[in-house]
C-alpha positions in Angstrom: 6.0 21.2 -14.0 7.2 21.0 -10.4 6.1 24.6 -10.0 2.7 23.8 -11.3 2.5 21.0 -8.7 3.5 23.5 -6.0 0.8 25.9 -7.2 -1.9 23.2 -7.0 -0.6 21.8 -3.7 -0.8 25.2 -2.1 -3.7 26.8 -4.0 -1.6 29.6 -5.3 -3.5 31.3 -8.2 -5.5 28.1 -8.7 -8.0 26.1 -6.7 -6.1 23.8 -4.3 -6.1 20.3 -5.8 -3.8 17.7 -4.3 -4.4 15.1 -7.0 -3.3 17.5 -9.7 -0.3 18.5 -7.7 0.7 14.9 -7.4 0.2 14.4 -11.2 2.5 17.4 -11.9 5.1 16.3 -9.4 5.1 12.9 -11.0 5.6 14.3 -14.5 8.4 16.5 -13.3 10.1 13.7 -11.4 9.9 11.4 -14.5 11.8 14.2 -16.3 14.5 14.2 -13.6 13.5 17.1 -11.5 15.0 16.5 -8.0 12.7 19.0 -6.3 9.6 17.2 -7.6 11.1 13.9 -6.4 11.5 15.4 -3.0 8.0 16.7 -3.1 6.6 13.3 -3.9 8.6 11.9 -1.0 6.9 14.5 1.2 3.5 13.5 -0.1 4.1 9.8 0.7 5.8 10.5 4.0 2.9 12.6 5.3 0.1 10.8 3.4 -1.1 13.9 1.6 -3.3 12.9 -1.3 -1.9 9.3 -1.2 -1.8 6.5 1.3 1.1 7.1 3.7 4.0 4.9 2.7 7.4 5.4 4.3 9.1 3.0 1.8 7.9 5.0 -1.2 8.8 8.2 0.5 12.3 6.9 1.2 12.7 5.9 -2.5 11.7 9.4 -3.7 14.0 11.0 -1.2 16.9 8.8 -2.3 16.4 9.7 -5.9 16.3 13.4 -5.1 19.4 13.1 -2.8 21.3 11.2 -5.5 20.7 14.3 -7.7 22.1 16.6 -5.0 18.8 18.0 -3.7 19.8 19.3 -0.2 16.3 19.0 1.5 16.3 15.3 0.6 19.3 14.7 2.8 17.4 16.0 5.8 14.4 13.8 4.8 16.6 10.8 4.6 17.9 11.4 8.1 14.3 11.1 9.3 13.9 7.9 7.2 17.1 6.5 8.7 15.3 6.5 12.0 12.8 4.1 10.3 15.4 1.5 9.2 17.7 3.2 6.6 21.4 2.9 7.4 24.6 3.6 5.6 26.9 0.8 4.4 30.3 1.3 3.1 31.4 -1.0 0.3 35.0 -1.9 1.1 36.8 -3.7 -1.7 39.8 -5.8 -0.8 41.6 -8.0 -3.2 41.7 -11.6 -2.1 43.0 -14.3 -4.4 42.5 -12.0 -7.4 38.8 -11.8 -6.7 37.3 -8.6 -5.3 34.5 -9.2 -2.9 32.6 -6.2 -1.3 32.6 -6.1 2.4 30.2 -3.9 4.3 30.3 -1.9 7.5 27.1 -0.6 8.9 26.6 2.5 11.0 23.9 4.9 12.0 24.7 8.6 11.5 23.2 12.0 12.4 22.0 14.1 9.5 24.9 16.6 9.8 27.4 13.9 8.8 25.4 12.2 6.1 26.5 14.2 3.1 30.2 14.0 4.1 30.1 10.3 4.5 28.3 9.8 1.1 31.0 11.9 -0.5 33.6 9.6 1.0 32.1 6.5 -0.7 29.3 5.5 1.6 26.1 4.4 0.0 22.5 4.2 1.3 21.1 0.7 1.8 18.1 -0.6 3.6 19.1 -2.6 6.7 
């Protein structure tokens, strides 16, 4: 389904039709296709066939990144420059109750994947 979206988006073997491309990307994303999620993020980020919406783009990029889609990591770096930061949840026992503490930092794209593997999570700041 994602490949059909790609064909319609680029007019490869079919007439170029952005709305059909978005429909196919949406169907594929709903089935868990991380490339389709990233493609929807691109459409919203650039405003191609939809109203430009950085928040929706960021959500699609996060979904794709959480499935391990490498290009989504790069896209998230761009989104970080628009208000997305990393927070690490640090759990420390205190009186038998575990309360999460957070530390906020801004990172370049190169370090993003390494920090996520170490337990950092994406949060909106």
